[in-house]
All heavy atoms as an XYZ file, in Angstrom:
831
protein
N     -12.525    -18.164     -2.531
C     -11.997    -17.052     -1.748
C     -10.675    -16.578     -2.335
O     -10.450    -15.404     -2.452
C     -11.834    -17.502     -0.294
C     -11.388    -16.405      0.616
S     -12.652    -15.151      0.764
C     -12.501    -14.758      2.451
N      -9.812    -17.518     -2.710
C      -8.495    -17.154     -3.224
C      -8.611    -16.348     -4.516
O      -7.922    -15.355     -4.700
C      -7.639    -18.388     -3.448
C      -6.240    -18.052     -3.916
C      -5.386    -19.266     -4.060
C      -3.999    -18.826     -4.502
N      -3.150    -19.927     -4.821
N      -9.502    -16.757     -5.418
C      -9.674    -16.049     -6.682
C     -10.136    -14.627     -6.429
O      -9.639    -13.681     -7.027
C     -10.663    -16.793     -7.605
C     -10.966    -15.974     -8.841
C     -10.102    -18.153     -8.000
N     -11.050    -14.442     -5.516
C     -11.531    -13.101     -5.192
C     -10.405    -12.248     -4.640
O     -10.275    -11.088     -4.994
C     -12.668    -13.168     -4.174
C     -13.943    -13.742     -4.746
C     -14.998    -13.950     -3.686
O     -14.705    -13.971     -2.499
N     -16.235    -14.101     -4.116
N      -9.578    -12.812     -3.783
C      -8.463    -12.053     -3.214
C      -7.462    -11.665     -4.288
O      -6.955    -10.554     -4.295
C      -7.765    -12.857     -2.122
C      -8.619    -12.995     -0.891
O      -9.511    -12.196     -0.662
N      -8.371    -14.029     -0.121
N      -7.169    -12.584     -5.193
C      -6.235    -12.275     -6.273
C      -6.799    -11.199     -7.177
O      -6.098    -10.285     -7.587
C      -5.913    -13.521     -7.089
C      -5.015    -14.490     -6.356
C      -4.728    -15.749     -7.156
O      -5.233    -15.890     -8.278
O      -4.010    -16.597     -6.623
N      -8.094    -11.295     -7.460
C      -8.709    -10.285     -8.313
C      -8.684     -8.926     -7.630
O      -8.349     -7.928     -8.253
C     -10.147    -10.688     -8.656
C     -10.213    -11.847     -9.638
S     -11.880    -12.454     -9.943
C     -12.737    -10.988    -10.413
N      -9.012     -8.882     -6.356
C      -8.996     -7.612     -5.629
C      -7.602     -7.029     -5.576
O      -7.412     -5.827     -5.759
C      -9.537     -7.815     -4.210
N      -6.604     -7.875     -5.378
C      -5.223     -7.411     -5.329
C      -4.804     -6.833     -6.664
O      -4.266     -5.740     -6.736
C      -4.278     -8.566     -4.948
O      -4.662     -9.053     -3.673
C      -2.843     -8.106     -4.906
N      -5.062     -7.542     -7.733
C      -4.645     -7.089     -9.053
C      -5.391     -5.836     -9.471
O      -4.803     -4.914    -10.017
C      -4.832     -8.205    -10.073
C      -3.844     -9.336     -9.879
C      -4.059    -10.454    -10.853
C      -3.082    -11.582    -10.538
N      -3.293    -12.753    -11.358
N      -6.672     -5.775     -9.197
C      -7.441     -4.590     -9.551
C      -6.938     -3.394     -8.756
O      -6.721     -2.324     -9.307
C      -8.947     -4.827     -9.298
C      -9.488     -5.833    -10.317
C      -9.720     -3.521     -9.385
C     -10.864     -6.354    -10.005
N      -6.716     -3.576     -7.479
C      -6.257     -2.478     -6.640
C      -4.898     -1.972     -7.094
O      -4.706     -0.778     -7.264
C      -6.172     -2.927     -5.169
O      -7.453     -3.390     -4.774
C      -5.770     -1.793     -4.272
N      -3.958     -2.860     -7.323
C      -2.618     -2.447     -7.730
C      -2.676     -1.753     -9.086
O      -2.070     -0.709     -9.280
C      -1.657     -3.647     -7.759
C      -0.318     -3.261     -8.375
C      -1.442     -4.166     -6.340
N      -3.422     -2.295    -10.043
C      -3.529     -1.672    -11.355
C      -4.173     -0.296    -11.255
O      -3.740      0.650    -11.917
C      -4.340     -2.549    -12.310
C      -3.579     -3.802    -12.716
O      -2.354     -3.858    -12.485
O      -4.222     -4.712    -13.261
N      -5.188     -0.158    -10.450
C      -5.849      1.131    -10.276
C      -4.887      2.140     -9.673
O      -4.813      3.280    -10.126
C      -7.084      0.980     -9.358
O      -7.969      0.037     -9.941
C      -7.785      2.290     -9.165
N      -4.141      1.727     -8.688
C      -3.190      2.624     -8.042
C      -2.117      3.052     -9.024
O      -1.762      4.220     -9.098
C      -2.572      1.954     -6.799
C      -1.397      2.754     -6.265
C      -3.624      1.812     -5.712
N      -1.587      2.118     -9.796
C      -0.537      2.458    -10.741
C      -1.048      3.439    -11.785
O      -0.328      4.342    -12.185
C       0.008      1.195    -11.405
C       0.834      0.362    -10.453
C       1.254     -0.970    -11.049
O       0.742     -1.404    -12.052
N       2.210     -1.619    -10.398
N      -2.274      3.280    -12.220
C      -2.818      4.180    -13.228
C      -3.083      5.558    -12.639
O      -2.821      6.581    -13.257
C      -4.107      3.595    -13.806
N      -3.586      5.607    -11.440
C      -3.967      6.883    -10.838
C      -2.770      7.663    -10.326
O      -2.761      8.887    -10.356
C      -4.949      6.640     -9.691
N      -1.763      6.976     -9.825
C      -0.597      7.618     -9.213
C      -1.038      8.622     -8.150
O      -0.446      9.672     -7.980
C       0.271      8.303    -10.275
C       0.981      7.363    -11.196
C       2.021      6.568    -10.451
C       2.798      5.699    -11.401
N       3.713      4.838    -10.775
N      -2.069      8.281     -7.459
C      -2.598      9.137     -6.413
C      -2.174      8.593     -5.056
O      -2.321      7.404     -4.796
C      -4.122      9.163     -6.511
O      -4.683      9.728     -5.358
N      -1.659      9.463     -4.226
C      -1.214      9.031     -2.905
C      -2.393      8.491     -2.102
O      -2.262      7.485     -1.402
C      -0.516     10.194     -2.163
C      -0.151      9.785     -0.754
C       0.729     10.629     -2.927
N      -3.544      9.115     -2.229
C      -4.701      8.602     -1.494
C      -5.128      7.241     -2.041
O      -5.581      6.381     -1.288
C      -5.867      9.585     -1.546
O      -6.320      9.772     -2.862
N      -4.949      7.033     -3.339
C      -5.265      5.726     -3.917
C      -4.315      4.662     -3.383
O      -4.716      3.526     -3.156
C      -5.199      5.781     -5.444
N      -3.044      5.040     -3.170
C      -2.105      4.100     -2.559
C      -2.592      3.721     -1.163
O      -2.581      2.558     -0.786
C      -0.701      4.702     -2.467
C       0.110      4.576     -3.721
C       0.369      5.685     -4.495
C       0.608      3.354     -4.123
C       1.113      5.578     -5.650
C       1.364      3.228     -5.275
C       1.606      4.350     -6.047
N      -2.997      4.707     -0.391
C      -3.495      4.438      0.958
C      -4.707      3.530      0.935
O      -4.808      2.577      1.723
N      -5.636      3.809      0.017
C      -6.829      2.969     -0.110
C      -6.457      1.552     -0.543
O      -7.031      0.582     -0.057
C      -7.809      3.587     -1.110
C      -8.396      4.888     -0.622
O      -8.404      5.182      0.568
N      -8.872      5.694     -1.547
N      -5.496      1.456     -1.462
C      -5.050      0.137     -1.913
C      -4.401     -0.664     -0.809
O      -4.639     -1.861     -0.667
N      -3.601     -0.001      0.002
C      -2.939     -0.659      1.127
C      -3.964     -1.164      2.129
O      -3.888     -2.296      2.605
C      -1.912      0.291      1.773
C      -0.727      0.505      0.817
C      -1.441     -0.236      3.131
C       0.177      1.661      1.182
N      -4.957     -0.325      2.410
C      -6.026     -0.734      3.334
C      -6.800     -1.919      2.776
O      -7.081     -2.882      3.496
C      -6.980      0.441      3.605
O      -6.229      1.519      4.184
C      -8.103      0.047      4.542
N      -7.126     -1.864      1.478
C      -7.883     -2.961      0.858
C      -7.081     -4.257      0.868
O      -7.631     -5.326      1.169
C      -8.257     -2.578     -0.578
N      -5.788     -4.170      0.545
C      -4.950     -5.372      0.566
C      -4.846     -5.952      1.973
O      -4.906     -7.170      2.156
C      -3.553     -5.055      0.040
C      -3.407     -4.915     -1.471
C      -2.011     -4.414     -1.818
C      -3.685     -6.237     -2.158
N      -4.683     -5.086      2.943
C      -4.582     -5.543      4.335
C      -5.868     -6.245      4.764
O      -5.828     -7.338      5.346
C      -4.267     -4.358      5.268
O      -3.037     -3.760      4.857
C      -4.166     -4.807      6.709
N      -7.005     -5.623      4.462
C      -8.291     -6.234      4.817
C      -8.489     -7.564      4.091
O      -9.015     -8.515      4.670
C      -9.440     -5.278      4.508
C      -9.449     -4.077      5.419
O      -8.880     -4.089      6.502
N     -10.082     -3.009      4.971
N      -8.041     -7.627      2.850
C      -8.203     -8.841      2.053
C      -7.410    -10.005      2.627
O      -7.941    -11.104      2.796
C      -7.772     -8.560      0.615
O      -7.816     -9.730     -0.152
N      -6.121     -9.781      2.940
C      -5.334    -10.912      3.461
C      -5.798    -11.310      4.850
O      -5.767    -12.491      5.205
C      -3.830    -10.673      3.390
C      -3.194     -9.730      4.360
C      -2.763     -8.468      4.111
C      -2.856     -9.979      5.730
N      -2.207     -7.909      5.234
C      -2.254     -8.821      6.240
C      -3.019    -11.075      6.583
C      -1.812     -8.715      7.560
C      -2.584    -10.963      7.894
C      -1.983     -9.789      8.371
N      -6.259    -10.348      5.641
C      -6.754    -10.701      6.976
C      -8.027    -11.540      6.881
O      -8.193    -12.509      7.641
C      -7.006     -9.437      7.802
C      -5.726     -8.794      8.289
C      -6.021     -7.573      9.139
C      -4.728     -6.958      9.663
N      -4.989     -5.783     10.515
N      -8.915    -11.184      5.957
C     -10.152    -11.955      5.779
C      -9.847    -13.352      5.260
O     -10.429    -14.344      5.722
C     -11.089    -11.230      4.819
N      -8.920    -13.429      4.325
C      -8.535    -14.733      3.780
C      -7.907    -15.607      4.861
O      -8.221    -16.793      4.982
C      -7.549    -14.519      2.624
O      -7.138    -15.735      2.098
N      -7.024    -15.004      5.646
C      -6.378    -15.745      6.730
C      -7.422    -16.275      7.717
O      -7.376    -17.431      8.129
C      -5.385    -14.842      7.454
C      -4.667    -15.517      8.613
C      -3.783    -14.541      9.344
C      -4.449    -14.169     10.634
N      -3.658    -13.355     11.522
N      -8.379    -15.433      8.049
C      -9.412    -15.836      9.002
C     -10.277    -16.966      8.431
O     -10.628    -17.911      9.148
C     -10.300    -14.645      9.373
C     -11.302    -14.958     10.463
S     -10.566    -15.557     11.999
C      -9.823    -14.059     12.610
N     -10.581    -16.894      7.142
C     -11.393    -17.939      6.523
C     -10.651    -19.278      6.539
O     -11.246    -20.317      6.852
C     -11.742    -17.549      5.092
N      -9.376    -19.254      6.220
C      -8.585    -20.489      6.266
C      -8.472    -21.008      7.698
O      -8.579    -22.199      7.950
C      -7.178    -20.272      5.696
C      -7.123    -20.239      4.192
C      -6.620    -19.135      3.526
C      -7.553    -21.331      3.435
C      -6.557    -19.106      2.136
C      -7.487    -21.316      2.054
C      -6.995    -20.204      1.409
O      -6.921    -20.188      0.046
N      -8.242    -20.105      8.635
C      -8.101    -20.517     10.037
C      -9.405    -21.132     10.550
O      -9.391    -22.135     11.260
C      -7.688    -19.325     10.892
C      -7.416    -19.733     12.333
C      -6.857    -18.617     13.136
N      -5.439    -18.500     12.783
C      -4.665    -17.517     13.176
N      -5.151    -16.554     13.921
N      -3.398    -17.483     12.831
N     -10.527    -20.522     10.180
C     -11.827    -21.031     10.595
C     -12.074    -22.425     10.021
O     -12.667    -23.281     10.682
C     -12.949    -20.069     10.139
O     -12.715    -18.793     10.735
C     -14.317    -20.559     10.560
N     -11.588    -22.638      8.805
C     -11.736    -23.949      8.170
C     -10.724    -24.956      8.689
O     -10.738    -26.122      8.294
C     -11.587    -23.802      6.659
N      -9.836    -24.526      9.579
C      -8.854    -25.429     10.152
C      -7.618    -25.621      9.285
O      -6.835    -26.542      9.515
N      -7.437    -24.775      8.311
C      -6.302    -24.892      7.390
C      -5.237    -23.868      7.791
O      -5.102    -22.803      7.192
C      -6.784    -24.648      5.954
C      -5.739    -24.983      4.915
O      -4.568    -25.212      5.285
O      -6.094    -24.997      3.721
N      -4.457    -24.201      8.796
C      -3.480    -23.250      9.330
C      -2.333    -22.988      8.361
O      -1.773    -21.888      8.342
C      -2.937    -23.719     10.676
O      -2.344    -24.984     10.547
N      -1.980    -23.952      7.521
C      -0.902    -23.749      6.544
C      -1.288    -22.684      5.520
O      -0.518    -21.763      5.250
C      -0.544    -25.059      5.852
C       0.590    -24.965      4.827
C       1.879    -24.496      5.499
C       0.794    -26.305      4.150
N      -2.482    -22.801      4.948
C      -2.928    -21.792      3.990
C      -3.211    -20.452      4.669
O      -3.063    -19.405      4.038
C      -4.145    -22.265      3.204
C      -3.752    -23.123      2.014
O      -2.732    -22.878      1.386
N      -4.552    -24.134      1.715
N      -3.598    -20.476      5.926
C      -3.791    -19.228      6.660
C      -2.465    -18.485      6.787
O      -2.381    -17.272      6.558
C      -4.378    -19.504      8.048
N      -1.426    -19.221      7.113
C      -0.093    -18.635      7.221
C       0.407    -18.152      5.867
O       0.964    -17.054      5.749
C       0.875    -19.650      7.819
C       2.244    -19.146      8.214
C       2.138    -18.016      9.232
C       3.061    -20.290      8.798
N       0.180    -18.948      4.822
C       0.573    -18.571      3.466
C      -0.160    -17.302      3.029
O       0.444    -16.399      2.447
C       0.267    -19.714      2.502
C       0.642    -19.422      1.071
C       0.301    -20.588      0.161
C       0.578    -20.233     -1.289
N       0.131    -21.288     -2.198
N      -1.436    -17.225      3.323
C      -2.231    -16.051      2.970
C      -1.695    -14.804      3.666
O      -1.587    -13.732      3.057
C      -3.695    -16.284      3.366
O      -4.454    -15.134      3.138
N      -1.342    -14.953      4.923
C      -0.786    -13.834      5.678
C       0.549    -13.390      5.087
O       0.787    -12.198      4.877
C      -0.610    -14.223      7.140
C      -0.036    -13.110      7.964
C       0.101    -13.489      9.419
N       0.649    -12.350     10.141
C       1.181    -12.425     11.321
N       1.218    -13.567     11.958
N       1.658    -11.355     11.895
N       1.424    -14.337      4.808
C       2.740    -14.023      4.254
C       2.617    -13.303      2.908
O       3.245    -12.269      2.682
C       3.560    -15.310      4.106
C       4.868    -15.100      3.392
C       5.956    -14.564      4.059
C       5.002    -15.415      2.046
C       7.164    -14.350      3.398
C       6.197    -15.207      1.385
C       7.275    -14.671      2.062
O       8.449    -14.461      1.404
N       1.803    -13.862      2.013
C       1.631    -13.251      0.694
C       0.960    -11.884      0.808
O       1.323    -10.946      0.094
C       0.815    -14.173     -0.213
C       1.584    -15.413     -0.629
C       0.744    -16.407     -1.406
O      -0.493    -16.222     -1.534
O       1.325    -17.396     -1.891
N      -0.008    -11.767      1.698
C      -0.704    -10.492      1.884
C       0.224     -9.405      2.393
O       0.233     -8.284      1.874
N       1.019     -9.750      3.384
C       1.966     -8.767      3.928
C       2.996     -8.387      2.869
O       3.356     -7.214      2.738
C       2.630     -9.300      5.212
C       1.595     -9.367      6.338
C       3.801     -8.423      5.623
C       2.074    -10.042      7.602
N       3.438     -9.347      2.082
C       4.399     -9.063      1.006
C       3.806     -8.077     -0.001
O       4.485     -7.146     -0.444
C       4.798    -10.344      0.292
O       5.488    -11.202      1.163
N       2.541     -8.272     -0.362
C       1.874     -7.364     -1.294
C       1.723     -5.963     -0.702
O       1.911     -4.961     -1.391
C       0.505     -7.904     -1.694
C       0.598     -9.129     -2.574
O       1.584     -9.329     -3.265
N      -0.428     -9.959     -2.548
N       1.397     -5.891      0.569
C       1.249     -4.593      1.237
C       2.594     -3.868      1.275
O       2.672     -2.667      1.006
C       0.662     -4.762      2.660
C       0.765     -3.475      3.457
C      -0.784     -5.224      2.582
N       3.651     -4.597      1.575
C       4.985     -3.985      1.617
C       5.360     -3.443      0.240
O       5.886     -2.329      0.126
C       6.036     -4.996      2.126
C       5.831     -5.251      3.618
C       7.451     -4.502      1.850
C       6.649     -6.400      4.175
N       5.095     -4.196     -0.799
C       5.413     -3.751     -2.162
C       4.634     -2.482     -2.516
O       5.185     -1.541     -3.072
C       5.107     -4.860     -3.173
C       5.492     -4.504     -4.588
C       6.957     -4.159     -4.752
O       7.811     -4.790     -4.109
O       7.253     -3.236     -5.540
N       3.361     -2.450     -2.178
C       2.552     -1.264     -2.461
C       3.021     -0.074     -1.628
O       3.043      1.061     -2.103
C       1.073     -1.563     -2.210
C       0.072     -0.578     -2.797
C       0.300     -0.384     -4.296
C      -1.339     -1.048     -2.544
N       3.433     -0.325     -0.401
C       3.961      0.739      0.461
C       5.244      1.321     -0.153
O       5.453      2.526     -0.137
C       4.234      0.187      1.862
C       4.475      1.222      2.911
C       3.210      1.958      3.322
O       2.094      1.573      3.011
N       3.380      3.046      4.033
N       6.097      0.454     -0.706
C       7.318      0.928     -1.378
C       6.971      1.802     -2.576
O       7.616      2.821     -2.822
C       8.172     -0.258     -1.833
C       8.881     -0.972     -0.708
C       9.669     -2.165     -1.248
C      10.323     -2.947     -0.157
N      11.055     -4.135     -0.675
N       5.956      1.403     -3.331
C       5.524      2.190     -4.484
C       5.003      3.555     -4.045
O       5.252      4.568     -4.707
C       4.452      1.446     -5.278
C       4.962      0.220     -5.989
C       3.850     -0.548     -6.677
O       2.751     -0.039     -6.894
N       4.122     -1.802     -7.025
N       4.288      3.572     -2.932
C       3.784      4.835     -2.403
C       4.946      5.755     -2.027
O       4.938      6.946     -2.347
C       2.899      4.578     -1.176
C       2.399      5.840     -0.509
C       1.572      5.539      0.735
C       1.136      6.807      1.438
N       0.354      6.520      2.641
N       5.937      5.212     -1.362
C       7.112      6.007     -0.964
C       7.831      6.530     -2.201
O       8.225      7.707     -2.246
C       8.048      5.173     -0.067
C       7.372      4.910      1.288
C       9.397      5.866      0.118
C       8.049      3.855      2.137
N       7.992      5.700     -3.217
C       8.635      6.140     -4.460
C       7.861      7.282     -5.110
O       8.450      8.244     -5.599
C       8.777      4.979     -5.442
C       9.820      3.964     -5.021
O      10.664      4.298     -4.149
O       9.797      2.830     -5.552
N       6.529      7.164     -5.131
C       5.706      8.227     -5.713
C       5.856      9.529     -4.930
O       5.969     10.610     -5.516
C       4.237      7.792     -5.766
C       3.293      8.864     -6.290
C       3.575      9.288     -7.723
O       4.188      8.521     -8.498
O       3.167     10.413     -8.080
N       5.878      9.443     -3.605
C       6.064     10.643     -2.790
C       7.422     11.286     -3.062
O       7.530     12.508     -3.188
C       5.929     10.301     -1.299
C       4.518      9.952     -0.819
C       4.571      9.343      0.574
C       3.618     11.181     -0.845
N       8.449     10.462     -3.188
C       9.793     10.987     -3.479
C       9.843     11.630     -4.860
O      10.488     12.667     -5.037
C      10.840      9.878     -3.356
C      11.112      9.481     -1.918
C      12.149      8.371     -1.830
C      12.422      8.008     -0.386
N      13.420      6.920     -0.272
N       9.167     11.015     -5.831
C       9.124     11.600     -7.179
C       8.447     12.962     -7.170
O       8.890     13.886     -7.854
C       8.404     10.669     -8.156
C       9.233      9.470     -8.534
O      10.459      9.490     -8.437
N       8.576      8.405     -8.956
N       7.380     13.089     -6.429
C       6.684     14.377     -6.327
C       7.568     15.420     -5.644
O       7.520     16.591     -5.961
C       5.382     14.227     -5.566
C       4.345     13.460     -6.328
C       3.073     13.346     -5.546
N       2.105     12.574     -6.304
C       0.810     12.657     -6.131
N       0.314     13.469     -5.211
N      -0.005     11.922     -6.859
N       8.361     14.963     -4.717
C       9.219     15.858     -3.949
C      10.383     16.395     -4.792
O      10.812     17.525     -4.606
C       9.740     15.095     -2.727
C      10.280     15.938     -1.631
C      10.720     15.090     -0.461
O      11.286     14.020     -0.642
N      10.460     15.557      0.739
N      10.883     15.575     -5.716
C      12.067     15.933     -6.501
C      11.921     17.220     -7.301
O      12.856     18.001     -7.390
C      12.435     14.794     -7.459
C      13.125     13.647     -6.788
C      13.426     12.521     -7.765
O      13.287     12.712     -8.990
O      13.805     11.443     -7.284
N      10.772     17.451     -7.901
C      10.608     18.599     -8.785
C      10.313     19.908     -8.085
O      10.094     20.928     -8.745
N      10.311     19.927     -6.787
C       9.925     21.131     -6.059
C      11.120     22.050     -5.804
O      12.225     21.607     -5.530
C       9.268     20.755     -4.725
C       7.948     19.991     -4.852
C       7.479     19.542     -3.482
C       6.887     20.845     -5.527
N      10.854     23.339     -5.895
C      11.850     24.379     -5.623
C      11.672     24.820     -4.170
O      10.690     25.469     -3.826
C      11.633     25.556     -6.580
C      12.553     26.723     -6.298
O      13.557     26.540     -5.565
O      12.274     27.816     -6.814
N      12.633     24.462     -3.321
C      12.491     24.739     -1.887
C      12.728     26.204     -1.535
O      12.519     26.603     -0.399
C      13.400     23.835     -1.064
C      12.892     22.396     -1.080
C      13.598     21.535     -0.091
N      14.838     21.028     -0.678
C      15.748     20.373     -0.004
N      15.579     20.126      1.266
N      16.833     19.948     -0.603
N      13.156     27.020     -2.504
C      13.302     28.453     -2.231
C      11.956     29.162     -2.324
O      11.795     30.258     -1.805
C      14.303     29.117     -3.206
O      13.826     28.964     -4.547
C      15.682     28.486     -3.058
N      11.001     28.541     -2.973
C       9.635     29.058     -3.059
C       8.880     28.587     -1.816
O       8.870     27.393     -1.505
C       8.984     28.520     -4.343
C       7.540     28.913     -4.488
O       6.742     28.724     -3.585
N       7.212     29.446     -5.653
N       8.249     29.520     -1.115
C       7.614     29.197      0.169
C       6.547     28.102      0.027
O       6.529     27.146      0.807
C       6.994     30.447      0.785
C       6.380     30.210      2.135
C       5.805     31.476      2.737
C       5.190     31.195      4.089
N       4.617     32.396      4.688
N       5.660     28.225     -0.967
C       4.602     27.227     -1.143
C       5.177     25.856     -1.478
O       4.749     24.841     -0.939
C       3.630     27.659     -2.245
C       2.776     28.842     -1.824
O       2.597     29.044     -0.603
O       2.299     29.563     -2.721
N       6.168     25.831     -2.363
C       6.771     24.556     -2.740
C       7.607     23.974     -1.599
O       7.672     22.761     -1.438
C       7.607     24.715     -4.008
C       6.740     24.943     -5.235
C       7.523     24.908     -6.519
O       8.648     24.417     -6.551
N       6.926     25.402     -7.591
N       8.203     24.849     -0.804
C       8.956     24.376      0.361
C       8.008     23.712      1.365
O       8.332     22.664      1.941
C       9.715     25.518      1.016
N       6.839     24.304      1.548
C       5.844     23.709      2.447
C       5.346     22.371      1.911
O       5.162     21.417      2.672
C       4.676     24.666      2.661
C       5.044     25.832      3.545
O       5.961     25.749      4.356
N       4.345     26.937      3.384
N       5.155     22.315      0.600
C       4.743     21.051     -0.021
C       5.833     20.003      0.158
O       5.550     18.842      0.467
C       4.441     21.264     -1.518
O       3.389     22.228     -1.639
C       4.019     19.973     -2.187
N       7.093     20.410     -0.036
C       8.220     19.500      0.129
C       8.243     18.948      1.558
O       8.418     17.746      1.773
C       9.537     20.213     -0.180
C      10.711     19.286     -0.252
C      11.197     18.680     -1.361
C      11.541     18.850      0.837
N      12.276     17.886     -1.045
C      12.515     17.968      0.297
C      11.556     19.110      2.192
C      13.479     17.362      1.085
C      12.525     18.499      2.975
C      13.470     17.635      2.430
N       8.035     19.813      2.541
C       8.025     19.368      3.943
C       6.869     18.416      4.229
O       7.030     17.431      4.950
C       7.959     20.579      4.879
C       9.226     21.414      4.968
C       8.958     22.693      5.758
C      10.365     20.624      5.576
N       5.698     18.707      3.662
C       4.540     17.831      3.851
C       4.821     16.458      3.245
O       4.537     15.424      3.856
C       3.289     18.443      3.217
C       2.042     17.596      3.416
C       0.806     18.190      2.757
N       0.986     18.557      1.372
C       0.991     17.687      0.344
N       0.853     16.392      0.565
N       1.145     18.107     -0.893
N       5.416     16.453      2.054
C       5.754     15.186      1.410
C       6.808     14.428      2.218
O       6.749     13.203      2.340
C       6.241     15.418     -0.022
C       5.170     15.873     -1.020
C       5.816     16.310     -2.325
C       4.151     14.782     -1.251
N       7.770     15.150      2.776
C       8.790     14.514      3.614
C       8.151     13.856      4.837
O       8.506     12.737      5.215
C       9.846     15.533      4.035
C      10.980     14.955      4.840
C      11.830     13.954      4.068
O      11.893     14.014      2.820
O      12.449     13.092      4.718
N       7.200     14.542      5.429
C       6.479     13.981      6.581
C       5.710     12.722      6.155
O       5.731     11.711      6.867
C       5.517     15.017      7.154
C       4.734     14.529      8.339
C       3.777     15.577      8.854
C       2.941     15.026      9.980
N       1.861     15.935     10.362
N       5.069     12.788      4.979
C       4.334     11.628      4.477
C       5.274     10.453      4.205
O       4.930      9.296      4.457
C       3.569     11.991      3.194
C       2.405     12.934      3.442
O       2.004     13.107      4.613
O       1.902     13.503      2.448
N       6.471     10.753      3.673
C       7.468      9.699      3.418
C       7.888      9.046      4.723
O       7.954      7.819      4.841
C       8.690     10.260      2.658
C       8.300     10.636      1.222
C       9.846      9.254      2.653
C       9.339     11.482      0.499
N       8.195      9.857      5.718
C       8.616      9.324      7.022
C       7.506      8.463      7.645
O       7.785      7.398      8.196
C       9.008     10.472      7.976
C      10.222     11.252      7.520
C      11.448     10.392      7.379
O      11.731      9.550      8.213
N      12.186     10.600      6.301
N       6.282      8.937      7.531
C       5.144      8.182      8.073
C       5.000      6.851      7.336
O       4.806      5.808      7.957
C       3.850      9.001      7.947
O       4.014     10.209      8.687
C       2.665      8.242      8.487
N       5.106      6.892      6.003
C       4.939      5.673      5.205
C       6.039      4.657      5.500
O       5.815      3.454      5.439
C       4.939      6.025      3.716
N       7.232      5.131      5.825
C       8.327      4.216      6.117
C       8.184      3.550      7.475
O       8.771      2.502      7.705
C       9.676      4.966      6.043
C      10.059      5.342      4.638
C      11.302      6.183      4.566
O      11.656      6.879      5.498
N      11.972      6.151      3.421
N       7.391      4.112      8.355
C       7.253      3.547      9.703
C       5.911      2.874      9.939
O       5.669      2.366     11.014
C       7.455      4.647     10.750
C       8.860      5.131     10.769
N       9.267      6.225     10.057
C       9.973      4.644     11.377
C      10.560      6.417     10.230
N      11.020      5.456     11.019
N       5.044      2.854      8.925
C       3.715      2.243      9.056
C       3.828      0.761      8.770
O       4.608      0.339      7.939
C       2.709      2.917      8.087
C       1.404      2.174      8.063
C       2.501      4.360      8.506
N       2.990     -0.018      9.442
C       2.865     -1.461      9.258
C       4.125     -2.128      9.671
O       4.707     -2.976      9.372
C       2.439     -1.821      7.832
C       1.086     -1.256      7.511
O       0.272     -1.024      8.388
N       0.842     -1.024      6.250
């Protein structure tokens, strides 16, 4: 189970970094969250509460790191926009809303 979780985590993070897609970040965050929850449940079911707790801690840490990367990507996209242009100003506002949402999620 642990090897599968590590592989899923590494594949997801590498895919997200290559794509630099905000939706890919969201998908990666969801996949990481589901992965650590499944791992935690498997350890708990087996009666291994220490590894269940460790799995949860490491999983949440990975999700937080990916969430930070998502926020950084949103900020980078926001930087190059000209707010005097109506379309770019709207994009800037949408990105700002996404940043605020990402900072308050999880």
